[in-house]
C-alpha positions as a Markdown table, in Angstrom:
| # | Residue | x | y | z |
|---|---|---|---|---|
| 1 | Met | 23.5 | -96.1 | 66.7 |
| 2 | Glu | 20.2 | -95.5 | 68.2 |
| 3 | Trp | 17.7 | -93.4 | 66.2 |
| 4 | Ser | 17.3 | -90.9 | 69.0 |
| 5 | Lys | 21.0 | -90.2 | 69.1 |
| 6 | Leu | 21.1 | -89.8 | 65.3 |
| 7 | Lys | 18.2 | -87.5 | 65.4 |
| 8 | Asn | 19.9 | -85.3 | 68.0 |
| 9 | Ile | 23.1 | -85.1 | 65.9 |
| 10 | Ile | 21.1 | -84.1 | 62.8 |
| 11 | Leu | 19.3 | -81.4 | 64.8 |
| 12 | Leu | 22.6 | -80.1 | 66.1 |
| 13 | Met | 24.0 | -80.0 | 62.6 |
| 14 | Leu | 20.9 | -78.0 | 61.4 |
| 15 | Val | 21.3 | -75.6 | 64.3 |
| 16 | Ala | 25.0 | -75.1 | 63.5 |
| 17 | Val | 24.2 | -74.5 | 59.8 |
| 18 | Asn | 21.5 | -71.9 | 60.7 |
| 19 | Val | 23.9 | -70.2 | 63.1 |
| 20 | Phe | 26.6 | -70.0 | 60.4 |
| 21 | Leu | 24.1 | -68.6 | 57.9 |
| 22 | Leu | 22.9 | -66.0 | 60.5 |
| 23 | Ile | 26.5 | -64.9 | 61.2 |
| 24 | Leu | 27.1 | -64.7 | 57.4 |
| 25 | Val | 24.0 | -62.5 | 56.9 |
| 26 | Val | 25.0 | -60.2 | 59.8 |
| 27 | Tyr | 28.6 | -59.9 | 58.5 |
| 28 | Arg | 27.4 | -59.0 | 55.0 |
| 29 | Gln | 24.9 | -56.4 | 56.4 |
| 30 | Arg | 27.7 | -54.9 | 58.5 |
| 31 | Gln | 30.0 | -54.9 | 55.5 |
| 32 | Thr | 27.3 | -53.2 | 53.4 |
| 33 | Val | 26.8 | -50.5 | 56.1 |
| 34 | Gln | 30.6 | -49.9 | 56.2 |
| 35 | Leu | 30.9 | -49.7 | 52.5 |
| 36 | Glu | 28.0 | -47.2 | 52.3 |
| 37 | Ala | 29.6 | -45.1 | 55.0 |
| 38 | Met | 32.9 | -45.1 | 53.2 |
| 39 | Ala | 31.1 | -44.2 | 49.9 |
| 40 | Arg | 29.4 | -41.2 | 51.7 |
| 41 | Glu | 32.7 | -40.0 | 53.0 |
| 42 | Asp | 34.3 | -40.3 | 49.6 |
| 43 | Val | 31.4 | -38.3 | 48.0 |
| 44 | Val | 31.7 | -35.5 | 50.7 |
| 45 | Glu | 35.5 | -35.4 | 50.2 |
| 46 | Val | 35.3 | -35.1 | 46.4 |
| 47 | Leu | 32.6 | -32.4 | 46.7 |
| 48 | His | 34.6 | -30.5 | 49.4 |
| 49 | Lys | 37.7 | -30.5 | 47.2 |
| 50 | Asn | 35.6 | -28.8 | 44.5 |
| 51 | Gly | 34.2 | -26.2 | 47.0 |
| 52 | Ile | 30.8 | -27.8 | 47.3 |
| 53 | Ala | 29.1 | -28.6 | 50.7 |
| 54 | Met | 26.7 | -31.5 | 51.2 |
| 55 | Asp | 25.2 | -33.2 | 54.2 |
| 56 | Pro | 26.4 | -36.8 | 53.9 |
| 57 | Asn | 23.1 | -38.0 | 55.4 |
| 58 | Ser | 21.2 | -36.6 | 52.5 |
| 59 | Leu | 22.9 | -39.1 | 50.1 |
| 60 | Pro | 20.3 | -41.7 | 49.2 |
| 61 | Arg | 20.8 | -45.4 | 48.6 |
| 62 | Asn | 20.9 | -46.6 | 45.0 |
| 63 | Glu | 17.5 | -47.7 | 43.8 |
| 64 | Thr | 16.8 | -50.2 | 41.1 |
| 65 | Phe | 13.2 | -49.8 | 39.8 |
| 66 | Gly | 14.1 | -50.4 | 36.2 |
| 67 | Asn | 12.7 | -48.4 | 33.3 |
| 68 | Leu | 9.0 | -47.9 | 33.4 |
| 69 | Lys | 6.9 | -48.4 | 30.3 |
| 70 | Ile | 3.2 | -47.4 | 30.2 |
| 71 | Gln | 0.7 | -48.8 | 27.7 |
| 72 | Trp | -2.1 | -46.3 | 27.1 |
| 73 | Asp | -5.6 | -47.6 | 27.9 |
| 74 | Pro | -8.5 | -45.4 | 26.9 |
| 75 | Leu | -10.9 | -47.4 | 29.1 |
| 76 | Gln | -9.0 | -46.3 | 32.1 |
| 77 | Ala | -9.2 | -42.6 | 31.0 |
| 78 | Arg | -13.0 | -43.0 | 30.9 |
| 79 | Arg | -12.9 | -44.5 | 34.4 |
| 80 | Val | -10.9 | -41.4 | 35.6 |
| 81 | Ala | -13.4 | -39.0 | 34.0 |
| 82 | Glu | -16.3 | -40.9 | 35.6 |
| 83 | Ala | -14.6 | -40.9 | 39.0 |
| 84 | Ala | -14.5 | -37.1 | 38.8 |
| 85 | Leu | -17.7 | -36.3 | 36.9 |
| 86 | Gly | -20.1 | -39.3 | 37.3 |
| 87 | Tyr | -21.8 | -40.7 | 34.2 |
| 88 | Val | -20.3 | -39.1 | 31.1 |
| 89 | Thr | -20.9 | -39.1 | 27.3 |
| 90 | Glu | -17.9 | -39.5 | 25.1 |
| 91 | Glu | -16.8 | -37.6 | 21.9 |
| 92 | Thr | -13.5 | -38.0 | 20.0 |
| 93 | Leu | -12.1 | -34.9 | 18.3 |
| 94 | Gly | -8.9 | -35.9 | 16.5 |
| 95 | Ser | -6.4 | -37.0 | 19.2 |
| 96 | Ile | -8.6 | -35.6 | 22.0 |
| 97 | Ile | -11.2 | -37.6 | 23.8 |
| 98 | Lys | -13.9 | -35.3 | 25.4 |
| 99 | Tyr | -16.2 | -36.4 | 28.2 |
| 100 | Lys | -19.2 | -34.5 | 29.4 |
| 101 | Ser | -21.7 | -34.7 | 32.3 |
| 102 | Glu | -23.9 | -32.4 | 34.3 |
| 103 | Lys | -20.9 | -31.8 | 36.6 |
| 104 | Gly | -18.5 | -30.6 | 34.0 |
| 105 | Thr | -16.2 | -31.5 | 31.1 |
| 106 | Ala | -12.9 | -33.6 | 30.7 |
| 107 | Asn | -10.4 | -33.6 | 27.9 |
| 108 | Phe | -7.8 | -36.4 | 27.5 |
| 109 | Gln | -5.1 | -36.6 | 24.9 |
| 110 | Gly | -3.7 | -40.1 | 25.2 |
| 111 | Asn | -0.5 | -40.4 | 27.3 |
| 112 | Gly | -0.5 | -36.6 | 27.5 |
| 113 | Pro | -2.2 | -33.6 | 29.1 |
| 114 | Phe | -5.6 | -33.8 | 30.6 |
| 115 | Ser | -8.0 | -31.3 | 32.1 |
| 116 | Ile | -11.2 | -31.6 | 34.0 |
| 117 | Met | -13.3 | -28.4 | 34.3 |
| 118 | Phe | -16.1 | -28.5 | 36.9 |
| 119 | Asn | -19.4 | -26.6 | 36.8 |
| 120 | Thr | -20.1 | -24.5 | 39.9 |
| 121 | Gly | -20.6 | -26.9 | 42.8 |
| 122 | Glu | -20.6 | -27.1 | 46.6 |
| 123 | Ser | -18.7 | -24.2 | 48.4 |
| 124 | Met | -15.8 | -25.3 | 50.5 |
| 125 | Pro | -14.7 | -22.2 | 52.4 |
| 126 | Ser | -12.2 | -23.9 | 54.9 |
| 127 | Glu | -8.8 | -25.1 | 54.0 |
| 128 | Gln | -9.6 | -28.5 | 55.5 |
| 129 | Glu | -12.6 | -29.0 | 53.3 |
| 130 | Lys | -10.6 | -28.0 | 50.2 |
| 131 | Thr | -7.7 | -30.4 | 50.9 |
| 132 | His | -10.0 | -33.3 | 51.9 |
| 133 | Arg | -12.0 | -32.9 | 48.7 |
| 134 | Arg | -8.8 | -32.7 | 46.7 |
| 135 | Asp | -7.3 | -35.8 | 48.2 |
| 136 | Ala | -10.5 | -37.8 | 48.1 |
| 137 | Leu | -11.1 | -37.0 | 44.4 |
| 138 | Leu | -7.5 | -37.8 | 43.3 |
| 139 | His | -7.8 | -41.1 | 45.2 |
| 140 | Gln | -11.0 | -41.9 | 43.3 |
| 141 | Met | -9.3 | -41.1 | 40.1 |
| 142 | Lys | -6.3 | -43.3 | 41.1 |
| 143 | Leu | -4.0 | -40.4 | 40.4 |
| 144 | Glu | -0.7 | -40.6 | 42.4 |
| 145 | Thr | 1.2 | -37.5 | 43.6 |
| 146 | Glu | 4.0 | -36.9 | 46.1 |
| 147 | Asp | 3.1 | -35.9 | 49.6 |
| 148 | Gly | 4.2 | -32.3 | 49.5 |
| 149 | Trp | 1.7 | -29.8 | 48.0 |
| 150 | Ser | 2.4 | -26.2 | 47.2 |
| 151 | Arg | -0.3 | -23.6 | 47.6 |
| 152 | Val | -0.7 | -20.3 | 45.8 |
| 153 | Glu | -3.6 | -17.9 | 46.5 |
| 154 | Asp | -4.5 | -15.0 | 44.3 |
| 155 | Gly | -7.7 | -13.2 | 45.3 |
| 156 | Glu | -10.6 | -15.7 | 45.1 |
| 157 | Thr | -8.4 | -18.3 | 43.4 |
| 158 | Val | -6.4 | -21.0 | 45.2 |
| 159 | Val | -4.2 | -23.4 | 43.3 |
| 160 | Tyr | -2.6 | -26.5 | 44.8 |
| 161 | Ser | 0.3 | -28.2 | 42.9 |
| 162 | Ala | 2.2 | -31.4 | 43.4 |
| 163 | Arg | 4.4 | -33.6 | 41.2 |
| 164 | Gln | 2.8 | -36.8 | 39.8 |
| 165 | Gln | 3.9 | -40.3 | 40.6 |
| 166 | Val | 3.6 | -43.6 | 38.7 |
| 167 | Asp | 3.8 | -46.8 | 40.6 |
| 168 | Gly | 5.4 | -44.9 | 43.5 |
| 169 | Val | 8.1 | -43.2 | 41.2 |
| 170 | Ile | 8.2 | -39.4 | 41.0 |
| 171 | Leu | 7.8 | -37.8 | 37.6 |
| 172 | Phe | 9.9 | -34.6 | 37.9 |
| 173 | Asn | 8.4 | -32.9 | 34.9 |
| 174 | Cys | 4.7 | -33.8 | 35.5 |
| 175 | Val | 2.6 | -31.6 | 37.8 |
| 176 | Val | -1.0 | -31.9 | 39.0 |
| 177 | Thr | -2.8 | -28.7 | 39.7 |
| 178 | Val | -6.1 | -28.5 | 41.6 |
| 179 | Thr | -7.8 | -25.1 | 41.4 |
| 180 | Tyr | -10.6 | -23.6 | 43.5 |
| 181 | Val | -12.4 | -20.3 | 42.5 |
| 182 | Asn | -14.7 | -18.6 | 45.1 |
| 183 | His | -14.2 | -21.7 | 47.3 |
| 184 | Cys | -15.6 | -24.0 | 44.6 |
| 185 | Leu | -13.6 | -26.7 | 42.9 |
| 186 | Ala | -12.9 | -25.4 | 39.4 |
| 187 | Ser | -10.4 | -27.7 | 37.7 |
| 188 | Ile | -7.9 | -30.5 | 37.8 |
| 189 | Glu | -5.1 | -30.6 | 35.3 |
| 190 | Gly | -2.1 | -32.9 | 34.8 |
| 191 | Thr | -0.7 | -35.6 | 32.6 |
| 192 | Cys | -2.8 | -38.7 | 32.0 |
| 193 | Leu | -0.6 | -41.8 | 32.3 |
| 194 | Met | -3.4 | -44.3 | 32.6 |
| 195 | Gly | -2.7 | -47.9 | 31.5 |
| 196 | Thr | -0.6 | -50.9 | 32.1 |
| 197 | Val | 2.7 | -50.3 | 33.9 |
| 198 | Asp | 5.6 | -52.5 | 32.9 |
| 199 | Arg | 8.6 | -52.5 | 35.2 |
| 200 | Ser | 10.4 | -55.3 | 33.4 |
| 201 | Ala | 11.5 | -53.1 | 30.6 |
| 202 | Gly | 15.3 | -52.4 | 30.7 |
| 203 | Gln | 16.0 | -53.8 | 34.1 |
| 204 | Gln | 19.6 | -52.6 | 34.8 |
| 205 | Met | 21.6 | -51.1 | 37.7 |
| 206 | Pro | 21.1 | -47.3 | 37.6 |
| 207 | Leu | 24.0 | -44.8 | 37.8 |
| 208 | Ser | 25.1 | -44.5 | 41.4 |
| 209 | Ala | 24.6 | -41.2 | 43.4 |
| 210 | Phe | 28.3 | -40.8 | 43.6 |
| 211 | Thr | 28.8 | -41.1 | 39.9 |
| 212 | Ala | 25.9 | -38.7 | 39.3 |
| 213 | Leu | 27.5 | -36.1 | 41.5 |
| 214 | Val | 30.8 | -36.5 | 39.8 |
| 215 | Arg | 29.1 | -36.0 | 36.4 |
| 216 | Leu | 27.5 | -32.8 | 37.8 |
| 217 | Ile | 30.9 | -31.5 | 38.9 |
| 218 | Gln | 32.3 | -32.2 | 35.4 |
| 219 | Tyr | 29.3 | -30.5 | 33.8 |
| 220 | Glu | 29.6 | -27.3 | 35.9 |
| 221 | Ser | 33.3 | -27.2 | 35.4 |
| 222 | Gly | 32.9 | -27.4 | 31.6 |
| 223 | His | 30.2 | -24.7 | 31.6 |
| 224 | Gly | 31.9 | -22.2 | 33.8 |
| 225 | Ala | 29.4 | -22.7 | 36.6 |
| 226 | Gln | 30.1 | -23.4 | 40.2 |
| 227 | Ser | 27.6 | -24.5 | 42.9 |
| 228 | Ser | 28.5 | -24.2 | 46.5 |
| 229 | Glu | 26.0 | -26.6 | 48.1 |
| 230 | Ile | 24.1 | -29.7 | 47.2 |
| 231 | Gln | 20.7 | -29.3 | 48.7 |
| 232 | Ser | 19.0 | -32.5 | 47.7 |
| 233 | Ile | 19.4 | -35.5 | 45.5 |
| 234 | Gln | 16.8 | -38.2 | 44.6 |
| 235 | Thr | 15.8 | -40.6 | 41.9 |
| 236 | Gly | 12.7 | -40.5 | 39.7 |
| 237 | Cys | 11.8 | -40.3 | 36.0 |
| 238 | Leu | 11.2 | -37.8 | 33.3 |
| 239 | Leu | 8.3 | -38.0 | 30.8 |
| 240 | Pro | 9.7 | -37.8 | 27.3 |
| 241 | Ala | 8.8 | -34.9 | 25.1 |
| 242 | Ala | 7.3 | -37.1 | 22.3 |
| 243 | Leu | 4.3 | -39.0 | 23.7 |
| 244 | Thr | 2.8 | -42.1 | 22.0 |
| 245 | Asp | 0.4 | -44.9 | 23.1 |
| 246 | Val | 3.4 | -46.6 | 24.7 |
| 247 | Val | 5.5 | -44.3 | 26.9 |
| 248 | Gln | 9.0 | -45.2 | 28.0 |
| 249 | Leu | 9.9 | -43.1 | 31.1 |
| 250 | Glu | 13.4 | -41.9 | 31.5 |
| 251 | Pro | 15.1 | -42.7 | 34.9 |
| 252 | Val | 17.2 | -39.8 | 36.3 |
| 253 | Trp | 18.8 | -38.4 | 39.3 |
| 254 | Ser | 17.4 | -35.0 | 40.3 |
| 255 | Ile | 20.1 | -32.8 | 42.0 |
| 256 | Val | 19.2 | -29.5 | 43.5 |
| 257 | Thr | 22.0 | -27.1 | 44.2 |
| 258 | Asp | 22.1 | -23.5 | 45.5 |
| 259 | Arg | 22.2 | -22.3 | 41.9 |
| 260 | Arg | 19.7 | -24.5 | 40.0 |
| 261 | Met | 18.2 | -28.0 | 39.5 |
| 262 | Tyr | 19.8 | -30.6 | 37.3 |
| 263 | Tyr | 18.8 | -34.0 | 35.9 |
| 264 | Val | 21.5 | -36.7 | 35.4 |
| 265 | His | 20.2 | -39.5 | 33.3 |
| 266 | Glu | 20.8 | -42.8 | 35.0 |
| 267 | Glu | 21.5 | -44.7 | 31.8 |
| 268 | Thr | 23.7 | -42.3 | 29.9 |
| 269 | Gly | 25.1 | -40.0 | 32.6 |
| 270 | Val | 24.1 | -37.0 | 30.5 |
| 271 | Val | 23.5 | -33.8 | 32.6 |
| 272 | Ile | 20.8 | -31.3 | 31.7 |
| 273 | Glu | 19.6 | -28.3 | 33.5 |
| 274 | Ala | 15.9 | -28.7 | 34.7 |
| 275 | Glu | 14.9 | -25.4 | 33.1 |
| 276 | Lys | 16.3 | -26.5 | 29.7 |
| 277 | Gln | 14.5 | -29.8 | 30.1 |
| 278 | Lys | 11.2 | -27.9 | 30.8 |
| 279 | Gln | 11.7 | -25.9 | 27.5 |
| 280 | Ile | 12.3 | -29.2 | 25.6 |
| 281 | Ser | 9.1 | -30.7 | 27.1 |
| 282 | Asn | 7.0 | -27.6 | 26.2 |
| 283 | Ser | 8.4 | -27.4 | 22.6 |
């Protein structure tokens, strides 16, 4: 057989294999879409039977980001302080590291709360100036937050708040607040999780959204409560109440109903009301 004919046969075989693989991929994608649609219908049906309404399009896909572990790095805390205050001097008072400069003072407590207090600076009377300064400063500090900011104004004080993120994952019980007084930046407060992020810890498939919703139904039934609507459901993490130099974040589903917010732990399936979780974190 001539080499040219053999080459053409080989090429045709390769094309046939590629076409087969493409068909297989398309088939599996369609099968996945169909299974997801069926799962959404099942969720809505189960909720409906329990008197709970939910938009099927609000049901998210399962996410596998693994458990997040953060190793505290004091050098990064200093970089954060210098990003906000410029050159600083450092003083350690027990578990608190205090940084000072001409621009203000910063207090850090390991993988825990931090506060940066600014001396009176440049006046920023417009809303655009305030939000631009806020976003630019948090970017310099490498402090992640979700996109949605709340705004509360009380006289000459304006407070912006948003939930923190680590490596793109929302921390439901960690909030950053940026405060302006008399149009001047006064303070930034939040939780300092500055260090090495390890996503390899505890890699396992999380609890599905469907199972999380079933656990919620069981919880409300057992506690004599009854929601009538699921308003939102999303994945994220909780910061544990006990903080050490190595912090293991807790992956959860956050479910908001017309009555209250719940967390469903993705590893154990345990349901806890967000308000009770807040009391545990503050204790």
